[in-house]
C-alpha positions in Angstrom: 0.0 0.0 0.0 1.4 3.4 -1.0 2.9 5.6 1.7 1.0 8.7 0.5 -2.3 6.7 0.7 -1.5 5.6 4.3 -0.7 9.2 5.3 -3.9 10.4 3.8 -6.0 7.7 5.6 -4.3 8.6 9.0 -4.7 12.4 8.4 -8.4 12.1 7.5 -9.2 9.8 10.4 -9.6 11.4 13.8 -7.8 9.3 16.5 -10.3 10.5 19.1 -13.3 9.1 17.1 -11.6 5.7 16.6 -10.4 5.2 20.2 -13.8 6.4 21.6 -15.4 3.3 20.0 -13.4 1.1 22.5 -12.4 3.3 25.4 -14.4 5.7 27.7 -12.4 8.9 27.5 -12.3 12.0 29.8 -10.8 15.4 28.7 -7.6 16.3 30.5 -6.3 19.6 29.2 -5.5 19.2 25.5 -5.6 15.4 25.7 -8.1 12.7 26.6 -7.5 9.9 29.1 -9.0 6.5 29.6 -8.3 2.9 30.8 -5.9 1.1 28.5 -7.7 -1.5 26.4 -4.5 -3.5 26.0 -3.9 -4.3 29.7 -5.7 -4.4 33.0 -5.5 -1.2 35.1 -7.5 0.8 37.6 -5.9 4.3 37.0 -6.3 5.7 33.5 -3.0 5.9 31.7 -4.1 5.7 28.0 -3.6 9.1 26.5 -5.2 10.4 23.2 -3.9 13.5 21.6 -6.3 15.0 19.0 -3.6 17.6 18.1 -1.0 15.0 17.2 -3.6 12.5 16.1 -2.0 9.7 18.1 -2.6 7.7 21.2 -0.3 6.0 23.7 -0.5 4.1 27.0 1.9 5.5 29.5 2.2 2.1 31.3 2.5 -0.5 28.6 3.5 1.7 25.6 0.8 0.4 23.3 -0.8 2.9 20.9 0.1 4.7 17.7 -1.7 6.4 14.8 -5.3 5.6 13.8 -4.4 2.7 11.5 -2.0 1.1 14.1 -4.5 1.5 16.9 -7.3 0.0 14.9 -5.1 -2.9 13.7 -4.1 -3.8 17.3 -7.5 -3.4 18.9 -9.3 -5.5 16.2 -6.4 -8.0 15.8 -6.3 -7.6 12.0 -3.6 -6.9 9.5 -2.3 -3.4 8.8 -3.8 -3.5 5.3 -7.2 -4.6 6.6 -7.2 -1.8 9.1 -6.2 0.8 6.5 -9.0 -0.3 4.1 -11.7 -0.1 6.9 -10.6 3.4 7.9 -10.3 4.5 4.3 -13.9 3.5 3.6 -15.0 5.5 6.7 -13.1 8.5 5.6 -14.5 8.3 2.0 -11.1 7.6 0.5 -11.1 5.3 -2.5 -8.7 2.5 -2.4 -7.9 1.1 -5.8 -8.6 -2.7 -6.0 -5.1 -3.4 -7.3 -3.6 -1.8 -4.2 -5.3 -4.3 -1.9 -4.0 -7.9 -2.4 -7.1 -10.1 -2.5 -7.3 -12.9 -0.1 -7.6 -16.1 -2.2 -10.1 -17.4 0.3 -12.3 -14.3 0.3 -15.2 -16.0 -1.5 -15.0 -18.9 0.8 -15.3 -16.6 3.9 -18.4 -14.9 2.3 -20.0 -18.3 1.7 -19.4 -19.3 5.3 -20.9 -16.0 6.5 -24.0 -16.7 4.4 -24.2 -20.2 5.9 -23.9 -18.8 9.5 -26.6 -16.2 8.8 -28.9 -19.0 7.4 -28.4 -21.0 10.6 -29.1 -18.0 12.9 -32.2 -17.1 10.9 -33.6 -20.6 11.3 -33.1 -20.6 15.0 -35.3 -17.6 15.4 -37.7 -17.9 12.5 -38.8 -21.5 12.1 -41.0 -23.9 14.0 -38.2 -26.5 14.2 -35.8 -23.7 15.2 -38.1 -22.9 18.1 -37.4 -26.4 19.5 -33.7 -25.7 19.3 -34.2 -22.3 20.9 -36.2 -23.8 23.7 -33.4 -26.3 24.3 -30.9 -23.4 24.7 -33.2 -21.6 27.1 -33.6 -24.8 29.1 -29.8 -24.8 29.4 -30.3 -21.4 31.0 -28.8 -19.3 28.2 -30.2 -15.8 27.7 -31.2 -14.4 24.3 -28.3 -11.9 24.6 -25.8 -14.8 25.1 -27.3 -16.8 22.2 -26.8 -13.7 20.0 -23.3 -13.0 21.2 -22.2 -16.5 20.2 -24.2 -16.4 17.0 -25.8 -19.8 17.7 -28.0 -21.2 15.0 -30.1 -24.2 13.9 -29.7 -26.6 10.9 -33.1 -27.7 9.8 -34.1 -31.3 9.3 -34.8 -31.0 5.6 -31.9 -32.5 3.7 -30.8 -29.7 1.2 -32.2 -26.4 2.5 -28.8 -24.7 3.0 -27.7 -26.0 -0.4 -30.7 -24.6 -2.1 -30.3 -21.2 -0.4 -26.6 -20.9 -1.2 -27.2 -22.0 -4.8 -30.0 -19.4 -5.2 -27.5 -16.7 -4.0 -25.1 -17.7 -6.7 -22.5 -19.7 -4.8 -20.7 -22.5 -6.5 -21.6 -26.0 -5.5 -17.9 -26.9 -5.8 -17.1 -24.3 -3.0 -19.9 -25.7 -0.8 -18.4 -29.1 -1.1 -14.8 -27.8 -0.6 -16.0 -26.3 2.7 -17.7 -29.5 3.7 -21.1 -28.0 4.5 -22.7 -29.7 1.6 -22.2 -33.4 0.5 -23.0 -35.3 -2.6 -24.7 -38.7 -2.4 -23.9 -41.7 -4.6 -26.9 -40.9 -6.8 -25.6 -37.4 -7.4 -27.9 -35.5 -5.2 -26.6 -32.7 -2.9 -27.5 -32.6 0.8 -26.5 -30.5 3.9 -23.9 -31.9 6.3 -25.8 -30.6 9.4 -29.4 -31.7 10.0 -31.6 -31.0 13.1 -28.6 -29.6 15.1 -27.8 -26.6 17.2 -25.0 -24.8 15.2 -21.9 -23.2 16.7 -19.9 -21.1 14.3 -16.1 -21.3 14.5 -14.0 -18.3 13.7 -10.3 -17.9 12.9 -8.0 -15.4 14.7 -9.2 -12.7 12.3 -12.9 -13.3 12.9 -13.7 -15.1 9.7 -16.3 -17.9 10.0 -14.3 -21.0 8.9 -16.3 -23.9 10.2 -19.2 -25.2 12.3 -19.9 -27.6 15.0 -23.4 -29.1 15.3 -24.9 -30.6 18.5 -27.8 -33.1 18.1 -31.1 -32.4 19.7 -32.1 -36.0 19.7 -31.4 -38.3 22.6 -31.4 -41.3 20.1 -28.5 -39.8 18.1 -25.3 -41.6 19.0 -23.0 -38.8 17.7 -23.5 -35.8 20.0 -21.3 -33.4 18.0 -20.4 -33.2 14.3 -17.7 -30.8 13.2 -17.0 -29.4 9.7 -14.4 -31.6 8.0 -10.8 -30.3 7.7 -10.7 -27.8 4.8 -8.3 -25.2 3.3 -9.6 -22.7 5.9 -10.7 -25.0 8.8 -8.1 -27.0 10.7 -9.2 -27.9 14.2 -5.7 -28.2 15.5 -4.9 -24.6 14.5 -8.0 -22.9 15.8 -9.2 -21.9 19.3 -13.0 -21.4 19.8 -14.0 -17.9 20.9 -10.4 -16.5 20.8 -11.3 -13.7 18.4 -14.5 -12.8 20.2 -12.8 -12.8 23.7 -9.7 -10.9 22.5 -10.5 -7.6 24.1 -11.3 -9.2 27.5 -8.2 -11.4 27.3 -6.0 -8.4 26.7 -7.6 -6.4 29.5 -7.2 -9.3 32.1 -3.8 -10.5 30.6 -5.2 -14.0 31.0 -7.4 -16.5 29.3 -9.3 -19.4 30.6 -9.1 -22.7 28.6 -12.2 -24.9 28.7 -13.0 -28.3 27.1 -16.3 -27.6 25.5 -18.4 -24.9 23.8 -21.1 -24.8 26.5 -18.4 -24.3 29.2 -17.2 -21.2 27.4 -20.8 -20.0 26.8 -22.1 -20.6 30.4 -18.9 -19.1 31.8 -19.3 -16.0 29.6 -22.8 -15.5 30.9 -21.6 -16.0 34.4 -19.0 -13.2 34.0 -15.9 -15.1 32.9 -15.7 -13.5 29.5 -12.1 -14.4 28.6 -12.8 -18.1 28.0 -11.8 -20.2 25.0 -11.9 -23.9 24.1 -10.4 -26.5 21.8 -12.7 -28.6 19.7 -12.7 -32.2 20.8 -9.0 -32.6 20.1 -6.0 -32.7 22.3 -4.4 -29.3 22.8 -1.8 -28.7 20.1 1.3 -26.6 20.1 -0.1 -24.4 17.4 -3.2 -23.7 19.6 -1.0 -22.9 22.6 1.1 -20.6 20.5 -2.0 -18.7 19.4 -3.0 -18.2 23.0 0.5 -17.1 24.0 0.3 -14.5 21.2 -2.6 -12.7 23.0 -2.0 -13.5 26.7 0.9 -14.2 29.1 -1.1 -16.5 31.3 -3.7 -19.2 31.2 -6.0 -21.0 33.6 -6.9 -24.6 32.6 -10.6 -25.2 33.5 -11.2 -28.6 32.1 -13.9 -30.9 33.5 -13.3 -32.3 36.9 -13.7 -36.0 35.9 -11.0 -38.5 35.1 -10.9 -37.6 31.4 -10.7 -33.9 32.2 -7.8 -34.4 34.6 -6.0 -36.5 32.0 -6.5 -33.8 29.4 -5.2 -31.2 31.9 -2.0 -33.3 32.5 -1.5 -33.4 28.7 -2.1 -29.6 28.3 0.2 -28.3 31.0 3.6 -29.0 29.3 2.2 -27.9 25.9 1.2 -24.6 27.3 4.4 -24.1 29.4 6.6 -24.9 26.4 5.3 -21.8 24.6 5.9 -19.6 27.6 2.4 -19.4 29.1 2.2 -19.0 32.9 -0.2 -21.8 33.7 -2.6 -22.4 36.6 -5.3 -25.1 37.0 -8.8 -24.6 38.3 -9.8 -27.6 40.3 -13.6 -27.7 40.2 -15.2 -29.3 43.3 -17.3 -32.5 43.0 -15.6 -33.4 39.7 -18.1 -31.2 37.9 -17.6 -29.4 34.6 -18.0 -25.6 34.6 -21.4 -25.6 33.0 -22.8 -28.0 35.6 -21.2 -26.1 38.5 -22.8 -22.9 37.3 -26.2 -24.6 37.0 -25.9 -26.1 40.5 -24.3 -23.2 42.4 -24.8 -20.1 40.4 -22.6 -17.4 38.8 -21.4 -15.8 42.0 -20.0 -19.0 43.5 -18.5 -19.9 40.2 -16.5 -16.6 40.0 -15.2 -17.3 43.5 -13.6 -20.5 42.3 -11.1 -18.5 40.4 -9.7 -17.1 43.6 -10.2 -20.1 45.9 -9.6 -23.2 43.8 -6.6 -22.3 41.6 -3.6 -24.5 42.0 -0.2 -24.5 40.3 0.5 -27.1 37.7 3.1 -29.0 39.8 0.7 -29.5 42.7 -2.1 -30.5 40.4 0.0 -33.2 38.6 1.4 -34.4 41.9 -2.1 -35.0 43.3 -3.3 -36.4 40.0 -0.5 -38.9 39.7 -1.3 -40.1 43.3 -5.0 -40.8 42.6 -6.1 -44.4 42.6 -2.7 -45.7 43.7 -2.0 -48.0 46.6 1.2 -46.6 48.0 1.8 -49.7 50.0 2.1 -51.6 46.7 5.6 -51.7 45.2 4.3 -51.4 41.6 2.2 -48.4 42.4 5.1 -46.8 44.3 7.3 -47.2 41.3 4.6 -45.7 39.0 4.1 -42.7 41.3 7.8 -42.0 41.8 8.5 -42.3 38.0 5.7 -39.9 37.0 6.7 -37.3 39.6 10.4 -37.4 38.8 9.6 -37.2 35.1 7.5 -34.1 35.8 10.4 -32.4 37.5 12.9 -32.9 34.6 14.2 -29.5 33.6 12.4 -27.6 36.4 13.8 -24.9 38.7 16.0 -26.4 41.4 13.8 -24.9 44.2 10.7 -26.7 42.7 12.7 -29.9 42.4 13.7 -29.7 46.0 10.1 -29.1 47.2 8.6 -32.0 45.4 11.4 -34.4 46.2 10.7 -33.7 49.8 7.0 -34.2 49.3 7.6 -37.4 47.5 10.1 -38.6 50.1 7.7 -37.9 53.0 4.8 -39.9 51.3 7.1 -42.8 50.4 9.0 -42.8 53.7 12.4 -42.5 52.0 15.2 -39.9 51.9 14.9 -37.1 49.4 18.6 -37.6 48.3 17.6 -41.1 47.2 15.2 -39.6 44.6 17.0 -39.0 41.3 15.7 -36.4 38.9 17.3 -36.7 35.5 19.0 -33.6 34.0 18.0 -32.4 30.6 20.4 -33.1 27.8 22.7 -30.0 27.4 23.2 -28.7 24.0 26.7 -28.6 22.5 28.6 -25.6 23.8 30.2 -23.2 21.3 33.6 -21.9 22.3 33.0 -18.8 24.4 35.1 -16.6 22.1 32.9 -17.3 19.1 29.6 -17.9 20.8 28.0 -14.5 20.5 29.0 -14.0 16.9 28.0 -17.5 15.7 24.7 -17.4 17.5 23.7 -14.1 16.1 24.8 -15.1 12.6 23.2 -18.5 12.6 20.0 -17.1 14.1 19.8 -14.4 11.4 20.5 -16.9 8.6 18.0 -19.4 9.8 15.3 -16.7 10.2 16.0 -15.6 6.6 15.8 -19.1 5.2 12.6 -20.1 7.1 11.0 -16.7 6.4 11.5 -17.1 2.6 9.9 -20.6 2.7 6.9 -19.0 4.4 6.7 -16.4 1.7 7.0 -19.1 -1.0 4.1 -21.1 0.6 1.9 -18.0 0.5 2.3 -17.0 -3.1 3.2 -18.8 -6.2 4.4 -15.6 -7.9 6.7 -14.8 -4.9 7.9 -18.3 -4.9 8.9 -18.1 -8.6 10.7 -14.8 -7.9 12.6 -16.1 -4.9 13.5 -19.4 -6.6 14.9 -17.5 -9.6 17.3 -15.6 -7.3 18.5 -18.4 -5.0 20.1 -21.7 -5.9 20.2 -24.8 -3.7 23.7 -23.9 -2.7 22.5 -20.5 -1.3 20.8 -22.4 1.5 22.9 -23.3 4.6 20.5 -25.9 5.8 20.0 -28.9 3.4 16.6 -29.7 4.9 15.2 -26.2 4.2 16.7 -26.4 0.7 14.9 -29.7 0.1 11.6 -28.3 1.3 12.1 -25.3 -1.1 12.4 -27.9 -3.9 9.2 -29.6 -2.8 7.4 -26.2 -2.8 8.4 -25.5 -6.4 7.4 -29.1 -7.4 4.0 -28.6 -5.8 3.4 -25.4 -7.7 3.9 -27.1 -11.0 0.4 -28.7 -10.6 -1.2 -26.1 -8.3 -1.7 -22.4 -8.0 -2.3 -22.4 -4.2 -0.7 -24.6 -1.6 -3.1 -26.6 0.5 -0.9 -27.2 3.6 -2.3 -30.6 4.6 -2.0 -31.8 1.0 1.5 -30.4 0.7 2.7 -32.2 3.9 2.0 -35.4 2.2 4.6 -34.5 -0.4 7.3 -34.3 2.3 9.6 -37.0 3.6 9.5 -37.9 7.3 12.4 -35.6 8.1 11.1 -32.8 6.0 7.7 -33.0 7.6 9.1 -33.1 11.1 11.1 -29.9 10.4 8.2 -28.3 8.6 5.7 -28.8 11.5 8.2 -27.9 14.2 9.7 -24.7 12.7 7.6 -23.4 9.8 3.9 -24.2 10.3 3.2 -22.0 13.4 5.0 -19.0 11.9 3.1 -19.6 8.6 -0.2 -19.5 10.6 0.8 -16.3 12.4 1.7 -14.4 9.2 -1.3 -15.7 7.2 -3.0 -12.3 7.1 0.1 -10.1 7.3 0.9 -8.3 4.1 4.3 -9.3 2.7 5.8 -7.2 -0.2 8.7 -7.9 -2.4 10.6 -5.1 -0.7 10.0 -6.9 2.6 11.4 -10.3 1.7 14.2 -9.0 -0.7 16.4 -8.2 2.3 16.2 -11.8 3.4 17.3 -12.9 -0.1 20.3 -10.6 0.1 21.2 -11.9 3.6 21.2 -15.5 2.2 23.3 -14.6 -0.9 25.8 -12.8 1.3 26.0 -15.7 3.7 26.5 -18.2 0.8 29.3 -16.1 -0.6 31.0 -16.1 2.8 30.7 -19.9 2.9 32.2 -20.1 -0.6 35.1 -17.9 0.4 35.8 -20.1 3.4 35.7 -23.2 1.2 38.0 -21.7 -1.4 40.5 -20.6 1.2 40.7 -24.1 2.7 41.2 -25.6 -0.8 43.9 -23.1 -1.8 45.7 -23.5 1.6 45.7 -27.3 1.1 46.6 -27.5 -2.5 48.5 -24.3 -3.1 47.5 -21.4 -5.3 48.4 -23.1 -8.6 44.7 -23.3 -9.6 44.4 -19.9 -11.2 40.6 -20.0 -11.7 40.0 -20.9 -8.1 42.4 -18.2 -6.9 40.7 -15.6 -9.1 37.3 -16.6 -7.8 38.6 -16.4 -4.2 40.0 -12.9 -4.6 36.9 -11.6 -6.3 34.6 -13.0 -3.7 36.8 -11.9 -0.8 36.8 -8.3 -2.1 33.0 -8.5 -2.5 32.4 -9.9 1.0 34.7 -7.4 2.6 32.7 -4.7 0.9 29.5 -6.2 2.4 30.9 -6.5 5.9 33.8 -9.0 5.7 33.8 -12.8 5.6 33.3 -12.9 9.4 30.7 -10.2 9.5 33.3 -7.5 10.7 
């Protein structure tokens, strides 16, 4: 997007008007003050200057010009924020300026489907049954509307007919999994006679649905949209987008197991709740949570299955840097049932009276159901606790070794906690330089793979500038080759499909280092100017590696090879001009 256009949008957008949509402001001299929307505070420190047309929090530093503020508060890309504010200001943004999201039509189709389900809940006889079901679950109309709950009618192809009449392609309906085709060629809706929960991505786009049966005879309680190009359960967190403002204000989110736990908790005053969708918590989901909050409370069901899921979730959350606590709900109830039995006030009190740290939770959980006079149970308990302590702070290790020793009637020094494997140590004299250099180089190579995955044209451009030898890591170079191979038969990369092209080693690396970052940058604008500096970094690094190789060869074999010596001298001069072969 052109700099002049951005400046025009900012200059014609009053920061006071934009901030006032989200913050209650009071005039203080020339400026206005309010509570910061990006962190929890009791004393207003968020300052808005109409004169300078900027805002800033004096505590956390968040703020900026109108576009930057709107981008942060709505959790959208810079370009998306600029387009919204341009429309408000009556500024025409040429279509070619805005890079169209290849999935835009799919998002529109899903919005239509969500609107169809919501309409049916309120405006059909069968929908009234579903609405009554929600009311019996003690949900208010306001709550139902906030979560945009809907109803899928019993008739087999109603949604299909509505979408077809609106001009949507059947192929897109099938691609999104909301319409199926029978063996006899007829089309029918995936969801039938179910309460519908829309699922949004981190940008607020409806990307999938979950449907709960209303029939006690139906064996399958929930049906989810199938995995599609825009709906991947392991990469989404239910209600994350809708709860974003409350999460940022409280600097904490609450992780639940089910939709109704999130919904009931929201109605009871816990508005920063999210949930996974019937799957074990993934690292990608944890990373999404860490992006918007420094801490999390796990509030899974209190039964055995819920405790097991909590045990699994703790290390996943902690590995991405989330401060983790566990809500231990009395009587092994789930949050929804506790609220129904004891009310909203007592439920909110749980968050101050029944929180425990993850070590204490797991210690108690591992002890459940064991006979600690039985030698096998003793071994099991001891093994689980010591494994839990691997890599922990020495003070925590000491505390839980003493607890374990007291229960088992042994000496704490007899309890061995394995140390984590230490990485190879780089010589102190070179460590800082090497770490900085390798880190920068790896970032460049991974970043360019992400750019190539997002755009075929960018992939072709990058591929034309870099050879396999320009990559320092063979595994990244091999993934780059697979990307270009995939593009020979496709215009857009379907990540799940693409992963099937990869070898085991390639896929392991891809999922560990590239996939999460790809998801983070999915809606961030990347221009040629942005990624070109990474191309230059890689070419410079490749030249330095080549200089080092040539020097070793010439030192071993003498300088009789004139061509090699000539190449060495030319590259040496070039690398010195760019900062020296050692980055000096």
